[in-house]
VOVEXKE-952857 format. One record per residue: residue in three letters; x, z, y of N, C-alpha, C in turn. Coordinates in steps of 0.05 Angstrom, whole numbers, plus 32768, in hexadecimal, padded with zeros to 4 digits. Each point is the difference from the previous one (the first is absolute). Example, Ala and Ser with C-alpha at 12.3 -4.5 7.8 and 13.67 -1.06 7.14 Angstrom:
BEGIN
ala8108809C7F8E7FEE80008018801280008018ser7FF97FF280158010800180187FF1800E8016
end
This chain:
BEGIN
met883F8BD98EEE80067FE6800380057FF17FE5ser7FF77FE7800180057FF27FE580127FEA8003phe80097FF87FEE80157FE780027FEB7FEA7FE7lys80067FE8800C7FF57FEC7FEA80137FEA7FFDhis80087FFB7FE680107FE97FFC7FF27FE48009gly80137FF080097FF37FE68006801F7FE98001lys7FF47FE9800080177FED7FFE800E8002801Ephe801B7FF47FFF8011800180167FF57FE88010ser7FF57FED7FFA7FFD7FE6800C7FE58006800Basp7FF180117FFC7FE48008800C8001800C801Bser8012800E80078003800E801A800B7FED8016ala7FFA7FFC8014800A7FEC80158011800F8012val800780247FFE8014800B800A80137FFE7FF2leu7FFF80027FE3801A7FFB7FED800C7FE77FFFarg7FF07FE88006800C7FE98001800C7FF7801Dser7FFA800E800E800B8000801F801D800D7FFDleu7FFD801A7FF78018800F7FFC801B7FF17FEBglu7FF37FF27FEE80137FF27FEF800C7FE58013lys7FEB7FF3800C80107FEA8011801480088015ile7FFE801880098012800A8014801A80087FF7ala7FFE800A7FE68017800C7FEF800F7FE37FF5phe7FF77FEC7FFE800C7FE77FF6800D7FFB8019glu7FF37FFD8015800B7FF4801A801A80108006lys7FFF80168000801680138008801880027FEEgly7FF67FF37FE8801180017FE78002801D7FF6leu7FF4800F80037FFD801C7FEC7FF680017FE5val7FF67FE97FFE7FFB7FF87FE580067FE57FF3lys80107FFB7FEE80047FE47FFD7FEB7FF67FEFglu7FFD7FE780007FEF7FEF7FF380087FFB7FE3glu7FF480097FE8800B7FF87FE77FF67FDE7FF5lys80167FF87FF57FF77FE67FFB7FF37FFE7FE4ile7FED7FEE80017FE97FFF7FE9800E7FEE7FECthr800480097FEA80097FF37FE77FE77FF87FEDlys80027FEA7FF37FEB7FF57FEC800780087FE2ser7FEC80077FF77FFF800B7FE280117FEA7FEFala8005800E7FE680097FEC7FF17FF57FEC7FF7glu7FE580067FFC7FE87FF47FF680017FDF8012gln7FFC8008801A80047FEC801180137FEE8004leu8019800D7FFE801F7FF57FFD7FFE7FE97FE5val7FF8800A7FED7FFB7FF17FE97FF57FE98000ala7FE87FFD800E7FE87FF18005800E7FE88014glu800A800E8011800D7FF1801380137FE97FF3arg801380127FF480167FF27FF77FFB7FEF7FE8asp7FEC7FFF7FEF7FF77FF37FEA7FE57FFF7FF9leu7FF47FE780077FE280007FF77FFA7FE77FE9ser80197FF37FF47FFD7FED7FED7FF380107FE7ser7FF87FE77FF37FF180157FE4801B7FFE7FEBser7FF6800B7FEB800E80027FE97FF37FFF7FE4asn801280067FEA7FEE80017FEA7FF7801B7FF9asn7FFD801480127FF3801E7FFB7FEA7FFB800Eleu7FE880077FF77FEA7FFF800E7FFB80188011ser800D80167FF77FFC801B800E800B80018016gln801D7FF4800180107FFE80197FF47FEC8012asp7FF27FED7FFA7FF07FE880167FED800E800Aile7FF280167FF47FEC8007800A800480158014ile801580117FF8800F8012801380077FF5801Dlys800E7FE87FFB800B7FF080177FE37FF68015leu7FF17FFA7FEE7FE57FF180107FF28016800Ecys7FFE80137FF37FEF801C800F80118006801Eala801B80047FFB8017800780147FFD7FED8013gly7FFD7FE77FFF80007FEC800E7FE380018010leu7FEB80067FF07FE38000800B7FFF80198013arg801280167FF87FFB8017801680137FFC801Carg80117FF47FF880167FF7801B7FF17FF2800Fser7FEB7FF07FFB7FF47FEE800E7FE9800A8009gly7FF7801B7FFD7FED8014800A7FE37FFA7FEBleu80057FF27FE67FEB7FFB7FF57FFF80157FECasn7FF980198001800280107FF17FE880027FEElys7FE87FF7800A7FEA7FFC7FEF80047FF07FE5his800B7FEB800580047FEC7FEC801480087FEFala8013800C8009801D80127FEE7FEC80107FECglu7FF2801480077FF580127FEF7FE87FF17FECglu7FF87FEB800B7FED7FF17FED80137FF37FE7val80167FF2800A80127FF87FEC800B80167FECglu80048015800A800E80157FF27FEA800B7FE9arg7FEA8006800E7FE880057FEE7FFA7FF27FE8asn7FFB7FE1800A7FFD7FEF7FE7801280027FEAtyr801E8000800A801680057FEF8004800D7FECval7FF4801D800C7FFF80167FEF7FEC80037FEDasn7FE67FF280097FEA7FFE7FEC800E7FED7FEAtyr80097FE98004800C7FED7FEC800D800F7FEElys801680128005801380097FF37FF780167FF0arg7FE6800B800B7FEE80157FF07FF17FF47FE8ala7FFB7FE680087FEE7FF17FEC800F7FFA7FE8gln80187FFC800480117FF57FEA800280177FEAthr7FFE80178005800880167FEF7FE980107FFCleu7FE67FF880097FEC800F7FFD7FF480087FE4tyr80027FF07FF17FF780007FE18014800B7FF0glu801A8007800B80187FFD7FF0800B801B8001val7FF28015800A800E80208001800880087FE9ser7FF07FF87FEC800F80037FE27FFD7FEB7FEDlys800B800A7FE87FFD7FE87FEC7FE780007FF0glu7FF1800F800B7FE17FFF7FEE7FF17FEA8005lys7FF47FF87FEF7FED7FE97FFD7FE480078001gly7FF17FE780007FE180057FFA7FF9800A7FEAglu800E7FF27FE87FFE800B7FE68001801A7FFCasp8019800C800B8007801A7FFC7FEB80138009leu7FF47FF6801A7FEB800F800D7FE87FFF7FEDval7FF57FEE7FF37FEC7FFF7FF0800280127FE5asp801A7FFA7FF6800080147FE58003801D800Fphe8009800980158006801B80077FDE800F8000ala7FF37FEA80097FE0800980067FF280047FE3his80077FEA7FF27FF380027FE480157FFE7FEApro800E80167FFD801080007FEA7FFB7FF97FE2glu7FE580067FFD7FF57FFB7FE17FF17FE48001gly80047FF080167FEF7FEA7FFD7FE78000800Dgly7FF17FE87FFB7FE3800280057FF080137FF6his7FE8800780067FF380127FF97FE97FF67FEAval7FFE800C7FE77FE77FF97FEF7FEE80118003leu7FE77FF480007FE7800980017FF8800F7FE4asp7FFB801880017FF4800F7FE87FE47FFC7FFFasp7FF680037FE37FE380037FF97FF47FE7800Bval800B7FEA7FFF7FF57FED800680047FE87FECglu7FEA7FF37FF97FFD7FEE7FEB80137FE88005gly80117FF57FEF80127FE78006801C800A800Clys800A7FED8005801B8005800F7FFC7FFF801Ehis80058016800E80008006801B8019800D8007lys80137FEF80128011800A800D80097FF68020val80038011801180047FF9801B801F7FFC7FFEmet80077FE6800180207FFA8003800B8003801Fthr801680057FFF80118002801680087FE48006ile80067FFD802080097FE5800880147FF17FF0leu801480137FF280137FF57FF27FFC7FF67FE4glu7FE7800B7FF77FF87FFB7FE37FF17FE38000arg7FED8009801C7FF27FDF800380117FEB8003gln80198001800C80107FED8008800D7FF77FE1gln800980127FF4800D7FFB7FE17FE87FF47FF2ala7FE8800980017FEB7FF27FED7FFA7FE18008met80037FFC801B7FFC7FE68008801A7FED7FF8lys801A800F800580137FEB7FF57FFE7FF97FE1lys7FF680147FF37FFB7FFE7FDF7FEB7FEE7FFCval7FEC7FF880117FF17FEC7FFB800E7FE88009val800A7FF78015800B7FED800B80197FF87FEAasn800E80147FF680137FF07FF07FFB80017FE3lys7FE480057FF67FFA7FFF7FE880027FE47FF0glu800A80007FEC80027FE97FF17FE27FF87FF5pro7FFA7FE77FFC7FE77FF67FFB7FFD80087FDFthr7FE380097FFD7FFC800F7FE27FE97FF67FF4gly7FFC7FE180087FE87FF27FF3800F7FFC7FE3lys7FEC7FF37FEF80087FFC7FE3800E7FE47FFFleu80037FEC801380127FEF7FFF80027FF0801Aser80148006800A800A7FEF801D7FFC7FE68000val7FFF7FF280167FFF7FE68004801B7FF37FF0ala80158006800180167FF57FFA800280057FDCgln7FF780167FF9800080047FE67FEC7FEF7FF2ala7FE37FFB80117FEF7FED7FF1800B7FE47FFDile80107FF78012800F7FE4800180117FFF7FEBarg801180197FFE800F7FFF7FF27FF87FFD7FDEala7FE4800D80007FF680037FE47FF47FE47FF7val7FF57FF780137FF87FE27FFD80127FEF7FF9lys801A7FFE800E80137FF07FF4800980087FE5asn800080187FF8800E80047FE57FEB7FF77FF0ile7FE57FFF80057FEE7FF67FE980057FE37FFDphe80037FEF801480087FE8800080217FF97FF7ala800D80167FF480217FFD8001800A7FF08013ala7FFC8005801C800C7FF0801480148010800Aasp7FFC801980018015801380088001801E7FF1pro801280017FF07FFA801E7FF1800980108011val7FF0801B7FF47FFB80178016801C80137FFFasp80147FF37FEE801280198001801F7FF37FF8lys801480078002801C7FF67FF4801080157FF8arg80167FF37FEF800E80137FF3801B7FF88003lys8016800B7FF7801C7FF9800180057FED7FE5met80117FEA800580037FEE7FEC801380087FEEthr7FFE7FF97FEA801480057FE7801A7FEF8005lys801780097FF280147FEE80007FFE7FE67FFEhis7FEF7FFA7FEC7FFB7FE77FF07FF57FEC801Cglu7FE9800C800A7FEF7FF38012801080008017tyr80128016800C80087FF58017801D7FEB7FF8leu800780057FEC801D7FEA7FF97FF27FE28002asp7FE87FFD7FF17FEB7FEB80027FFA7FF3801Cphe7FFB8012800E7FFB7FFC801C80137FF68010leu801C800D800080167FF5800C800A7FE67FF8arg7FFC7FF97FE7800A7FE77FF47FEB7FE9800Alys7FE480027FFC7FF27FF1800F80077FF9801Easp80068018801080077FFD801C80197FF08004leu801180037FEB801D7FF180087FFC7FE57FF8ser7FEE7FF97FF07FFC7FE67FF57FF07FEF8017lys7FF18013800F7FF27FF1801580187FFB801Bthr80118013800080197FFF801580107FE47FF7val800680007FE980107FEA7FF87FF57FE68004ser7FE67FFB7FFB7FF37FE780047FFF7FFC801Fgln7FF98018801280097FFF801F801C7FF3800Aile8017800B7FEB801A7FF2800B80017FE07FFAthr7FF47FF97FE480057FE37FFD7FF07FF28014tyr7FEC8008800A7FEF7FEC8014800D8006801Dgln800B80198002800D7FFB801F801A7FF18002ala801180047FE780137FEE7FFE7FFE7FE48000leu7FEC7FF77FF37FFA7FE87FFD7FF57FF7801Bgly7FF5800F80147FF57FF78014801880008019val801A800E7FFE800C7FFF801280107FEA7FFCtyr80027FFC7FE580187FE77FF87FEF7FE7800Casn7FEA7FF97FFD7FEE7FE8800380027FFD8023phe8002801780097FFE7FFA8020801D7FFB800Bval801480137FF180207FFC800A80077FE87FF6glu80057FF87FEC80087FF07FF080067FDE800Epro7FE67FF8800880017FE9800C800F8001801Aleu80078013800C80087FFE801D801B80077FFDleu800C80077FEC802080007FFC800C7FE67FF0thr80187FFF800280117FEE7FF5800D80097FEAgly80047FED7FF0801180057FE77FF580137FEEgln801480077FEE7FFD801B7FED80058019800Easn7FED80137FFC8005801C80097FF680157FF3asp7FFB801780017FFE80197FF77FDF7FFD7FFEasn7FF57FF680087FE080027FFC7FF97FF57FE3asp800F7FE97FF87FFD7FF97FE18003801B7FEFala8018800B8003800B80187FEE7FE780138007met7FF3800880137FEB801480037FE87FF67FF0lys7FF57FE380017FEA7FF97FF5800680067FDDala801A7FF67FF7800580037FE87FFE80197FF3thr800F801B80147FFC80167FF77FE680098001ala7FF17FFB80107FDD800980027FF47FFB7FE4thr80077FE97FF67FF47FFA7FE9800B800F7FE8glu801780047FFD800980117FEE7FF7801E8004val7FFB800980137FF3802280057FE47FFC7FF6ala7FF27FE780047FE980017FF67FFA80017FE5ser80137FF77FF1800280027FE3800980197FF2lys801880068012800C80207FF68009800F8016pro7FEA800F800D8002800D801A800D801A7FF6thr801B80028008801480167FFE80088007801Cile80138018800080098008801980167FEF8007ala80107FF67FE980147FEF80047FFD7FE4800Aasn7FEB7FF67FF57FF37FE580077FF480028021leu7FF4801680067FF680048015801780038018asn801180107FF8801A80008016800C7FE57FFFlys80047FF07FEE80087FEA80047FF47FEB8011leu7FE280057FFF7FF27FEE800E80008009801Fleu8003801B80028004800F801E80177FEF800Aala801B80047FF380177FF5800B7FFB7FE18002asn7FF07FEB7FF47FF97FE680067FF180008019val7FED801180007FEE7FFE801580158005801Eser801280117FFD800D8007801B800F7FEB8008ala800C7FF27FE580177FE780037FED7FED8012ala7FEA7FF67FF47FED7FED800A7FF18002801Darg8004801D80067FF28006801480177FF9801Cala801780067FF6801B7FFE800F80037FE1800Aglu7FFE7FEF7FEB80017FE580047FEB7FF4800Dala7FE5800A80017FE97FF080108002800E801Cser8012801480097FFF800E801A800B7FE98014pro7FF68002801780077FF2801580217FFE8006thr800E80177FFC80188001800380137FF37FEAtrp7FF67FFA7FEC80107FF17FEE7FFE7FE38005tyr80177FF27FF780017FE980097FEB7FEF7FEDgly7FF27FF3800E7FEB7FE97FF47FEB80167FFDgly7FF9801480087FE780157FF97FE57FF5800Eleu7FEE801180007FE77FF8800B800180048021asn7FEC7FF6800F7FFB800180157FF2801A8009ala7FFE800680187FF4801E80057FE880007FF8glu7FEF7FED80037FE17FFD7FFD7FFC80077FE3asp80127FEE7FED7FF67FFD7FE4800F801F7FF5trp801380098009800E80177FFA7FF080178005ser7FEE800480107FEB801380067FEC80047FEBval7FFA7FE97FF17FEF80037FEC801080097FE4ala80177FF27FFC800E80017FE78011801F7FFFser80058008801B800680187FFD7FEC80147FF4gly7FE77FFE800B7FEC80127FF37FF980007FE5gln80067FE97FF27FF77FF77FE9801980117FECtyr801D7FFA8007801280117FF98001801B7FFAser7FF5800C80187FFA802080037FEC80077FEBthr7FE97FF080007FEA80087FEA800E80017FE4leu80067FE77FF8800F7FFB7FE68010801C7FF8thr801680068019801480167FF77FEC80177FFCala7FEB8007800F7FF380187FFD7FF380037FE6thr7FF67FEA7FF97FEF7FFF7FE6801480047FEAile801A7FF07FFF801280067FED800A801E8000asn8002800F80138009801C80017FEC800F7FF0ser7FE37FFC800E7FEB800B7FED7FFE80047FE0ala80057FE37FFE80007FFA7FDE8018800D7FF4ile801C8008800C8011800E7FFA7FF780207FFCgln7FF3800B80157FFA801A7FFD7FEC80077FEElys7FEC7FEE7FF87FF07FFE7FEE800380017FE5ile80187FF07FF3801480047FE78008801C7FFFlys800E800D801A800F801B7FFA7FE780147FFEasp7FE78000800A7FEE800E7FFE7FF57FFE7FE0ile80027FEA7FF67FF97FFE7FE38014800C7FEEasp801A7FF880088012800F7FF28003801F7FFFglu7FFA800B80187FFF801E80067FE9800A7FECval7FE37FF780037FEB80097FEE80077FFD7FE5thr80097FEA7FFA800A80017FE1801580137FF5ala801280078015801280187FF17FF5801C800Aser7FEE800580137FFB801C80037FE480047FF4gly7FF07FEE80007FE47FFF7FFC7FED80108016glu800A800180127FF2800E80167FEF7FEE800Fval7FE7800380067FF27FEF80107FF680128014pro80047FF2801B7FFA8009801D7FE4800A8001asp7FF8801780107FE7800B80027FED7FE5800Athr800C7FF280137FF37FEC80127FF97FE77FEAala80067FFA7FE67FF87FF27FF47FE7800C7FEBthr7FEA7FF2800D7FE780067FF57FF07FEA7FF3val7FEC80077FF17FEF7FE87FF47FE8800B8000ala7FEA7FEC80077FE2800C80037FF580047FE1ile7FF1801480007FF680097FE87FE47FF57FF9lys80007FF87FEA7FE67FF07FFD7FE780107FFCpro7FE87FF880007FEF801680028000800C7FE5glu80047FF27FE77FFE80107FE3800E80178000glu80197FFC800E8012801380007FFD8017800Cleu7FE97FFB80157FFA801B80147FEB80177FF1glu7FF57FFD7FE87FEF80117FF58006801B8002ser801D80027FF58008801F7FF9800B800A801Darg80077FED80158004800C80147FE6800A8012ile7FEB7FF07FFF7FE98002800D7FF4801C7FF3glu800280047FEA7FF7801A7FF1800F8019800Ethr801A7FFA8003800C801980077FF98005801Cgln80017FE980177FF57FFF80177FE8800E8005lys7FEC7FFA7FED7FE4801080058000801B7FF7ala8014800A7FEB8006801A7FF8800A8010801Bglu80117FF7800B800F800A801A7FEE80038017lys7FEC7FED80027FEF7FFD80187FE780167FF7gln7FF980017FE77FED80177FF780088018800Alys801880077FF58011801C8004800080068025val80087FEA80137FFD800980167FE780048008arg7FE97FF17FF87FE2800A80057FFA801C7FF3glu800880057FEE7FFB801B7FF9801080118011gln801880008007800C800E800E7FEC8009801Dala7FF77FE5800A7FF68000801B7FE7800E7FFEarg7FF280007FE97FE780117FFB800280197FFEala801880057FF08004801E80018005800C8019lys800E7FF48013800A8007801E7FE88001800Dlys7FEA7FF27FFB7FE9800280157FF5801A7FF7lys8001800C7FE77FF180187FF8800680128015phe80148009800480048014801880157FF58010glu7FFC800E801780137FF8801B801B800D8006thr800080127FF4801980137FFA8005800D7FE8glu801C800B7FFD8004800E7FE17FF080198006glu7FFF800C80167FF4801780077FDE80007FF9gln7FF77FEE80057FE07FFC7FFB80007FFC7FE2arg80137FF17FEE7FFC7FFD7FE68006801B7FF2gln8012800D800F8005801F7FF17FE280158003asp7FF67FF5801B7FE9800D80017FE97FFA7FE9lys80037FEA7FF97FE97FF67FF28009800B7FE0leu80197FFD7FF9800480137FEA7FF9801A7FFFglu8005800F80127FFB801B80027FE180067FFEglu7FF27FEA80067FE2800980027FF77FF27FDEgly800C7FF67FF67FF77FFC7FE480027FE17FFCasp80087FEE80137FF77FDF8001801A7FFA7FF1phe80027FFB7FE180147FF47FF680077FE47FFDser7FEE7FF480117FFA7FDF7FFD801B7FF6800Fval800A8012801480177FFB80118017800B7FF3ala800080057FEA8019800B7FF380107FEB7FF3thr801C7FFC7FF8800B7FF17FF8800380067FE4asp80097FEE7FEB7FF980047FE28015801A7FF9gln80177FFB80118014801A7FF97FF680168007glu7FF1800380127FF8801A800B7FEA800A7FEBleu7FEB7FEB7FF27FF1800B7FF1800A80097FE4thr80137FF57FFD800E80067FE1801780198005ser8006800680178015801980017FF680158011thr7FFD7FFC801F7FF5801480107FE8800D7FF9tyr7FEA7FEC7FFC7FE0800A7FF87FF87FFE7FE6arg801580047FF37FFB7FF97FDC7FEC80157FF8asp8002801C800C7FF180107FF67FE480058010val7FFD7FEC80107FE47FFD80147FEC7FF07FEEpro7FE9800A7FF77FEE7FF67FF67FF87FE5800Bala7FF38005801B80017FE4800E80127FEF8003ala801780078003801B7FEB7FFF80017FEF7FDFgln7FF980127FEB80007FF37FE87FE67FEA7FFFglu7FEE800E800D7FE47FEF7FFC80087FDA8011glu800F800B801580097FE3800E80117FEF7FEEtrp801480107FF380107FF17FF27FF87FF37FE9lys7FEA800D7FF27FF37FF57FE87FF17FE2800Elys7FF7800980197FEB7FE3800480137FEB800Aarg80188009800A80127FE88005800A7FEF7FE1asn800780157FF180067FF67FE37FE87FEC7FF6ile7FE9800A80067FED7FEB7FF67FFF7FE88008asn80037FFC802380017FEA800F80147FF07FF7lys801A800E7FFE80177FF07FF77FFC7FF37FE4arg7FF7800E7FEC7FF87FF37FE57FE97FE88005lys7FED8008800C7FEB7FE2800780117FEF800Bgly801380088015800E7FE9801080147FED7FE9asp800B80117FED800E7FED7FED7FEB7FF17FECleu7FEB80087FFA7FEF7FEE7FF57FF37FEE800Easn7FFD7FFC801A7FFC7FED800E80157FE68001ala8016800F8006801A7FF1800080007FEB7FE6ala7FFF80107FE980027FF67FEB7FEE7FE37FF7tyr7FE98009800B7FEC7FE87FF980057FEB8014lys8007800C801980077FE9801580197FEB7FFCgly800F800C7FF2801E7FF37FF77FFF7FF87FE5ser7FE880017FF67FFA7FF47FE280077FE27FFCthr80057FF97FE97FFF7FE57FFC7FE67FF27FFEgly7FE980137FF07FE87FF37FFF7FF47FF6801Cleu80038015800A7FF67FFC8024800B7FEA800Flys80167FFD7FFA80117FE6800A7FF97FE87FF7asn7FF97FFE7FE77FF57FE57FF47FE47FFC8007ala7FF3801380047FDF7FFA800C80047FFA8019asp800E800C800E80087FF8801F80047FE38005ala80137FF77FE980117FE680027FE57FEB7FFAval7FF080087FEE7FEB7FED7FF57FE97FFD8013ile7FFC8014800F7FEB7FFF801A800C7FEF8014arg801C80028008800E7FEF80157FFC7FE57FFAglu80047FF97FE680027FE27FF57FE27FF37FFCleu7FED80177FFA7FE17FF680017FFA7FF58021asn8007801280117FFC7FFA8019800D7FEA8014leu80197FF87FF4800D7FF280037FF77FE47FF9tyr7FF67FFD7FE77FF47FE87FF77FE07FFA800Flys7FF5801680087FE77FFA800A80047FF2801Basn80187FFE8009800A7FEE801680107FE98000ser7FFE7FF87FE180137FE67FFC7FEB7FE58004pro800F7FED7FFF7FF17FE680067FE87FFD7FEFasp8003800B7FDF7FEE7FFC7FEE7FE7800C8005ile8003801980137FE0800380067FF77FFD801Dile80127FF980147FF67FFC801D80007FE38007asn800A7FEE7FED80007FE280007FE27FF6800Bpro7FFE7FF9801A7FE47FF880037FEE7FEA7FF1asp80117FF67FEA7FF67FEC7FEB7FF780107FE9tyr8003801B80027FF780117FEB7FEC80158004gln7FF77FF9801C7FE98017800A7FEA80067FF0lys7FF87FEE7FF07FED80007FEF800480167FE6tyr801680077FFF800B800D7FE8800B801C8008lys80088004801F800A801080087FF8801E7FF8ser7FE1800280067FF680187FFD8002800C7FDCala7FFF7FF07FF48000800A7FE6801680047FF6arg80177FF8800E802180057FF88004801C8011leu7FF7800280198002801B80097FF980147FF3lys7FE47FFC7FF67FF180157FF18012800C7FE6trp800A7FE87FF8800F80087FE380188013800Cleu80137FF680158011800D80067FFA801A800Easp7FEF8005800B7FF98018800B7FF780127FE9gly7FF67FF77FEA7FF8800F7FEC801580117FEFlys80177FEB7FFF801A80077FF6800C8018800File7FFF7FFB801B800B800E80107FF780237FFEser7FE37FFE80007FED80157FF6800B800E7FE7gln80017FF07FED8007800B7FE6801B800B7FFFval80167FF98011801680127FFE800080178012asn7FF17FFD80187FFC801C800F7FF180147FEFser7FEF7FFF7FED7FF180097FF4801180117FEDala80177FEA7FF1800E80157FF0801580148014lys80047FF68015800C801380117FF880168005ser7FE6800280057FF7801780057FF580127FE6gly80027FF37FEE7FFE80127FE78019800C7FF8ala80167FF28004801E80167FFE7FFE80118013ser7FF97FF9801B8005801180137FEB801D8000ser7FE67FF77FF57FEF80177FF3800880107FEDgln80147FF57FEA800780117FEF801B800B8006leu800D7FF980138015801280137FF38018800Aglu7FEA7FFC80137FF18016800A7FF780147FEEser7FF27FF67FEA800280197FEF8016800F7FF3tyr80167FF47FFD8017800D7FFD800980148014lys80037FF880178007800F801A7FE9801A8001glu7FE77FF87FF67FF1801C8003800A80117FECmet800D7FFB7FE8800880107FED801680158007ile800B7FFA801C8019800F80097FF780168012asp800780197FFC7FFA8014800E801480128002gly7FFB8018800D801880138007800E800F7FE8asp7FEF7FF77FEE800680117FE580117FEF7FEEthr80017FE4800880097FEA7FED802580037FFEthr800380057FE4802080007FFD800E7FE78000asn80178004800280157FE680007FFD7FEE7FE9glu7FF880097FEC7FFF7FF27FE57FE97FF47FFFglu7FE8800B800E7FE27FF6800080027FED800Fphe80118002801A7FFE7FEC801780107FEB7FF0asn801080037FF480167FEA7FF77FEE7FE97FEAlys7FF080117FEF7FED7FF17FF07FEE7FF1800Dile7FF3800B80127FEC7FF08014800C7FEC800Bphe801B7FFC800C80107FF2800D80017FE77FF1gln800D80067FE780027FED7FEC7FE57FEF7FF8asp7FEA800C7FFB7FE87FF77FFB7FF57FED8014ser8005800580207FFD7FF58013800A7FE88004arg801E80007FF580127FE980027FF57FE87FEFthr7FEF800A7FEB7FFD7FF47FEA7FE77FF28011ile7FEB800880087FEC7FF9800F80077FEA8016ser80108004801280067FF3801380157FE67FF4asn801080057FF180147FE77FED7FF67FF17FF3glu7FF580137FEA7FFA7FED7FE67FE380007FFAser7FF0800880127FDE80017FF77FF87FE67FF7ser7FF27FFA7FE97FF37FEC7FF87FEE7FF58012asn7FF3800F800B7FEB7FF68016800D7FF28017leu8017800E8009800C7FF3801B800F7FE67FF6met801280057FED80147FEF7FFA7FF27FE87FEFmet7FEF80087FF07FF47FE77FEF7FEE7FEB8014thr7FF7801080127FE97FF28012800F7FEF8014ser801E800D800B800E7FE8800F80077FEC7FF2ala800B80097FE280087FE27FEE7FEC7FF58000ser7FE880097FF87FEA7FE97FF77FF97FEC8018val7FFE801280187FF67FED801C80157FED8005lys801B8008800180167FED80027FFF7FEB7FEEser7FFE80017FE77FFB7FEE7FE97FE67FEC800Aala7FEC800980057FE57FF4800980077FF5801Bleu800B8004801380097FF2801680117FE57FFCglu800F80047FEA80137FE97FF97FED7FE97FF5lys7FEB80087FEE7FF17FED7FF57FEC7FF9800Fphe7FF7800780177FF17FFD8012800B7FEF8015lys801A80018001800C7FEC801780027FE67FEFgly800380057FE680027FE07FF27FE67FF38000thr7FE8800E7FFD7FEA7FF97FFE7FF67FF2801Cile800A800D80167FF87FF78016800C7FE38008ala801D80057FF380107FE180077FF67FED7FF1asn7FF67FFF7FEA7FF27FEC7FF27FE97FFB800Bglu7FEC801280067FE97FF6801680087FF38016asn80108004801480077FF98013800C7FE27FFCser800C7FFD7FE6800B7FE47FFA7FE77FEE8003lys7FF080087FF07FE57FF17FF47FF27FFE801Cile8000801080157FEF7FFB801480117FED8014asp801D7FFF800480107FEC800E7FF57FE47FF0ala80077FFB7FE77FFF7FEA7FF17FE27FF5800Bthr7FED80137FFE7FE47FF4800480017FF3801Blys800C800B80137FFB7FF5801D800C7FE98000lys80187FFD7FF2800F7FE580047FF37FEE7FF3ala7FF180077FEA7FF27FEB7FF57FE97FF48010
end
């Protein structure tokens, strides 16, 4: 015989026995109690500031109403919502950390491939793009610099400023004080002319006017304080609250005039105090600057050029090798072009190839010194000045005047010939300089170089060919200008006749 488990309510016999038992009182019926969840839902279904509690109440209410499917859907959506909030925050690790973990040495450099070939990581590409976006302009002359350079040429806006000297700052303050005193006289007279006809009898406006005249001739703190007192008294007498004062409409005008005059007087007092303080201490504030004239900028411009050249050289040196490790690799391979001067004279002083590199650098440096001597020479500057003057005269009214078209060709031919003459002298001096540069090699001693350097300075500065040619052309140009002026006068006289 076998037994099978089943539900009590599935058997008709058991249900009948249960019914008889209840009727005869053999079994007492148990009172059904509601769950805590149902009791809470029935008791309070109002919303609160806690989303989680509201969701629980809602789902309990739905189930009490028999909407189990809807309650489960709400619960599922809420769980997914809470899970999504922390889905990517299971740890403090970021995407950058993951990339660094996968590529600890950065992007991959392709070996045995000509040129620079590197497969960058996503972070390296991002950094490269940021570098391009944030890069400063590298053109030779930006628009703003070009505008400033043009203004400087026409002396309309000097390109730089410097701190004032004590003498300049005191002169500036005294001129400013003089302007302020003039304003005081003008403003005092203005308020007097407006108020005086509207008041009766003698009043303090007369004293104010007299003291303002005294301040104009002797602007001292004592006189200015005296004027302040007079202005205050005159203002009180003109006030509508004073017996015989102005009406409200006129007072609105006069009140503003008195206030302006008072402020100007106080400004003058402060300026006198500033003058006394600077005179005693000799200190000039950093904000007191003055524009530097173009001719004062020559030394500063040269310094800036040298600094820019240094930056360019550093940039070029940096481009030679991407990392310090690569530079060291090149040094180990015998490429000493990337070595510093200090390394050549200390670390690698016993290496023949390094010493050859050092000799080559010395040769280039000495030749550079010769070039610098030539470019900064008096002779070359004089020659360039003469050429500039010749070109300037080519565009003068004496040459381009339409009335002188008949003579223009001959005059231009003469000027071009003189320009060619000076340029030929410059070429001669430059050629001589090149010949001296050829004399320098790795075996040239310091004494020999000094002798060559002195000879080259003679060429560039005092060469008879360059200096005398420039002087003779300059003299010829002055005579030429005189001759042209006489010819033009004759032409003009003939035309008038």
